[in-house]
N, C-alpha and C positions, 0 to 999 in steps of 0.2 A: 552414443551407443546405439547399435542397431536394435530394432524392436525384437528381432529373432533372438539375439543374445540375451536381452532382458528377460524374455519369456523362458528361455532355457534355464537361466539362473534361478528364476522364481520357482519353476517346477522341480528343478534339482533339489532345492531346499525343502519343498513340500514333501517330496517322496522320501527323502532321508528322515524327516520328522515322522512321517507316516509309518515307516518301517520300525523305527524305535518305539513309537507309541503302541503299535500292534504287539510287539515283543513284550512290552510292559504289561499289557492287558492279559496276555496268555499266562505270563509268569505269576502275576498276582492272583488271577482267578484259580490257578492250580492250588496255591496255598490256602485260599479262602475256602475251597471245598473240603480241605482237610480239617478246618477249624469249626465247620458248621455241621449240625445233624442233617441227615439225608432229607428229612421232610422240610427243612428250611433252606438248604443250599440252593442257589439259583440255577445251578447247572451251567452248561456251555452255550446255550442259545443266545443269552444276552450279549455275549462277546461277539458273535456273528452279527447281531443286530446293531451293535455299536459301530461296526465297520460299514454298515449300510448295505450289506451284501446278502441279505436274507433270501431274496428272490433267486440269485445265482446259486446259492447253497442248495435250495430246495430242488433245483433242477439236477443236481449232482448226487444228492444223498436223501435217504428216506428218514433218517433219524439224526437228532443232534447229540450223538455220542461224543465222548471226549476225543477219541481218535479221529472221527470224521471232522470235527470242528477244528482241532489243532492242525490236521493235514490241510484243510481248506485255507486256514489263516496263514500258515507258513509258506505254502508253495503250490497250491492247486493251480493248474494251468487255466482254469476258468475264473479265477479270482484276480482281477487286475490290481486289487489292493492288498494282496498277500505280501508278506515280508520280502520274499524273493523277487516278486514282480515289481514291488516298489523300489528295491535296490537296483534292479536291472534298468528301470526307467530313469532313476537318478543318475546312474552311470552313463546312460546314453545321452542324457541332457548335458552331463559334464563333458563328455567326449567332444561334443560340438562346440564347446567354448573353452577348450583346454588352453588356448593361446592367451587367455586373460586371467587364468587362475594359476596359483602356485602348483608346481608339479606334485608336491606332497598331497594335495587334495585328490588328484586323479589316482595316485598310488594308493592312498588310504581307502578310497571308495572302491577301487578294483579289488583290493585285498578283502574288504568287508563283503562285497558281493560274492566273491569266490568262496569265502568261508561259509556264508549262508547257504549257497547252492550245494557245495560239496559235502556239507555236514547235516543236510536237511533230515536224513534218515535218523540221526541220533536225536534230533529235535522232536521226533515223533514218539520216542520212548520216555517213560517216566524217569528212568535213570539218567538219561543224557539231556533231558529237556532244559533243566535249569542252566547248565553250563553253556548250552547252545544259545539260549535267549540272552544270557549274560554277555556272551560274545557279541551278539548283535547290538545290544544296548551300549556296551562299552565302545564298540567300533563306531557307532553313530556319534557318540559323545566325543570321540577322538577327532572325527571330522569337524564337528562344531568347534572344537578347541582350535584346530588348525585354521579354520576360517576366521575365527575371532582374533587370532594372534598374528595372522600374516596378511590379511587383506587390507588394502587402503580403504579408507572410509569414503569411497566414491559411489557412483551409481551401481556398480556391480555388487558391492557390499549391501547396499540398501534394498535392491531387488531380492537378494538372498534373505535378508532379514524380514522383508515383507512376506515372502513365501513361508518361511519358518513359523512366524507368529500367527499368520492367518490359519495355517494348518493346526497349530497348537490350540488356538482359541476354539476352532471347530471341534477338535477331538475332546477337549475338556467339556464342552457343552453336550456332546454326544454321550460321554460317559455319565454325566449327571442325569441326563434325560432317561437313558435306559436303566441305569442302576437304581434310580429312585423308584421306579416301578416295582422292582423286586425287593426293595428294602422293607423291613418290618415297620409298621406304624409305631410312632413314639409313645402312643397312649396304651401300649401293652407292657406294663412294668415287668411282668414275669418273663418276657422275652428280651428285656433291655440288654442283657449281656451279649446276646446274639446280634441285636440291632447295632450295638457299638462296634462289634467285630466287622459288620458289613460296611459301616461308615469308615472304619479304619482302612478297609480294603480300597475304598474309593480314593482316600488320601494317598495310600501307598502306590496305587496305580500311577498317580501323578507325582510321585516322589515328594509328597507334601506333608507326610505325617510329622516329621521332625520340625518342619517350619511351623506347622499348625500348633504344636505343643509349645514352641517358643513364643509364638505371637499371641495366642489366645489364652494360654495357661488355664484351660478348663477341660473338662472331660469331652470326649468326642461325641457330638450330638448334631442332629440334622440342621437346625437353624444356623449354628455357628459355622459348620462345614460349608453350607451353601453360600453364606456370605463370604467366607474365606476364598473359595474357589471361583466365585463369580466376580467379587468386588475388590479383593485385596490388591493394592497397587505395588506391593513389595515382593509378592511371591511370583516367580518367573513363569509358572504354568497356570496362573489365574487368567480368566478371560479379560479382565480389566488391564492387567499388566501387558498381555499380548496386544491388545488394541492400542494401548498407549505407545508401545514400541513401534507398532505399525504406523501410528500417527506421526511419530517422530521421524521415521524414514520417509514418509510421504512429504513431509515439509521440505525435504531436500530436493524434491523433484518438481519439474515444471508441470503445468496443466493439471494441477492437483485439486482444483476447487470442489468438484463433485465428490471425489473420494474423501476429502477431508470433511466435507459436510456429512457424508454417510457415517464415517467413523465417529465424528464428534456427537452425532445424534445417538449412536449406540452407547457411547460412554455416558452420556447424560441419562439415558434410559436406565442403564445399570446403576448409576449413582443415586437415582431418585426412587428406585423400587426396593421395598422391604422384602427381599427375596426369601428370607427365613420364614416369613409368615404366609407365604403362598401355599395354598392347598395343592394336592398332587396334580389335579387337572389344570389349575392355574399355572403351576410351575412348568408343566408340559407345554402349555400354550406360550408361555414366556420364552422358553428355550427354543420352541419352534420358530418364533419370530427372530430370535438371534441367528438361527441357522439360515433362515431365508435372507437375512441381512448379509451373512458371510458369502452366500451365493451371489448376491447383488454386488458386493465388493469385488469378488473375483471377476464378474462380468465387466464391471467398470474398469478394472485393471486391463483386461483384454482389449476393451474398446479404446482406452486412452493410450496405452503404451505398447500393446502387443499387436494391434491391428488385425487380429485374427477375424473378428466379426466383420471387418470391411474387406477381407481377402487381399490385403496388400502388405508389403514389407517396406520399411523405411527407417530413417534415423529418428530417435526421440527428439522432439522439438525442444 
């Protein structure tokens, strides 16, 4: 497989996952603000922070109002991580490798991109937002379903899987990092009902509330949620699950030594850390290290398989 093809498949998967995750964030945050008193509700700034686009936002807007944040996250021309920009990038990457993908994937991705672009105005309204975001989420899941049910388990499949799960692990860690800053401390019993609602919103953002209840069979609380979302090997959106999926796909590729060592080291770190007992600053530092490791994995992928860092194209060895 050409390195260019591998890279395009990898980024197609990352952008599709990014669009879906951003839609989930907006949707759950809107419901969270309805459930919390004004003095406790975190507002919309944390959602922009999770996307890592605070600096770009501040150049465009003077306040983190609901409309400004939703507009920025859905389709602002200066936000390359917006829902519409992510789908446009995914579609462009798909276009260049159409010859090796089932036609259904191109058609579904084009349909989703056009839906997101043509209906963006309704996504800005409170009345139409939920239906719009639901359409984006379901469209992304439809593409994932087509990929999983039609692709041969060859290199193309594994580069898509690597992209999807690296993006997913990164987003889960970002959500935990930013959200825990705004969560109420557990040692304030009079605010416990609101603290529980906030942790539930973290789980719901990652579609993990039902899985958490089934697996843990306990009330929603900080220590258990952190362990579940960082260390559980059975929940598809936990960091550990994503890294194990990434590791499995890397094992099918050649020249994987450095990448496997990096991923294995991360998994060991996750398995041996009592994440539930970390204080806020310790948790922030821990997640910071995770995110730096994700950046390093992305760089290693580029250097090993995409050759971008070396400025050359070729076949994968």
